[in-house]
C-alpha positions in Angstrom: 88.7 96.7 83.8 92.7 97.5 85.3 95.7 95.4 83.7 98.0 94.6 87.1 102.3 94.3 86.0 104.2 92.5 88.8 107.9 92.9 88.1 110.1 89.4 89.1 111.1 91.2 92.7 106.8 90.5 93.0 107.0 94.7 93.3 104.3 96.6 91.3 105.2 97.8 88.3 102.2 99.2 86.6 98.4 99.8 86.6 96.7 101.0 83.7 93.4 100.9 82.5 92.4 98.6 79.7 88.9 99.0 79.4 87.6 102.1 80.6 84.1 102.8 82.9 82.9 105.7 80.4 84.2 108.3 83.7 88.0 109.6 83.9 87.1 110.3 87.7 86.1 106.0 88.0 89.0 104.8 86.3 91.6 107.3 88.1 90.2 105.6 91.0 90.7 102.1 90.3 94.0 103.1 89.3 94.7 104.8 93.0 93.0 102.2 95.0 95.0 99.2 93.0 98.3 101.3 94.0 97.0 102.0 97.4 96.4 98.3 98.2 99.2 95.6 99.5 99.8 93.3 97.1 99.9 89.4 98.7 102.6 86.9 99.3 103.2 85.9 95.2 102.7 81.8 94.7 105.7 79.7 95.0 105.6 79.0 91.4 105.2 82.9 90.0 108.6 83.8 92.2 111.0 85.2 90.2 108.7 85.7 87.1 106.9 89.5 86.2 103.4 88.5 85.4 99.8 90.9 84.5 96.9 90.1 85.9 93.3 91.7 84.9 91.2 92.5 88.1 87.8 94.2 87.2 86.4 97.0 88.9 82.8 97.0 89.8 81.0 101.0 90.7 77.5 101.2 92.0 75.5 104.5 92.1 73.6 105.6 95.3 70.8 107.4 95.2 71.6 110.6 97.9 70.0 109.9 101.3 68.3 113.6 101.5 66.2 113.7 97.7 67.7 116.7 96.3 64.9 119.3 95.2 63.4 118.7 91.9 64.1 121.1 88.6 62.2 125.0 89.6 61.7 123.7 93.2 63.9 125.9 93.9 63.2 128.9 92.6 59.7 128.6 94.4 61.0 128.9 96.9 60.3 124.4 98.3 63.4 124.1 99.2 64.5 127.8 100.8 64.0 126.6 104.2 67.9 127.3 105.5 70.6 126.8 103.2 71.0 123.5 101.7 73.9 122.3 103.8 71.6 123.6 107.5 69.0 120.7 105.5 71.6 117.6 104.2 71.2 119.1 100.6 74.3 118.3 97.9 73.6 119.7 94.8 75.4 119.6 92.4 78.0 121.8 91.2 78.7 123.1 87.4 80.9 120.0 86.6 78.4 117.6 87.6 75.6 119.0 85.2 
């Protein structure tokens, strides 16, 4: 959940995470996305007043289009025909484990 603060001038003042997804990369992405969105017109009733919005974000993880090799397959040579980049494989780096 992200809190969006709009100033009395109608401009974005602050964006903060109020309920974390549990993953800083997703929280950072939510904040960045809000900062890049063009805000709609402020309703007449709220013009000249500061206000706050709570914006929920839903992230969905998808399976890769190409199956990743199972543990030990690279050692056995099952996925060793060509470099992973040539076969469209995306292998997780150390930071993703």
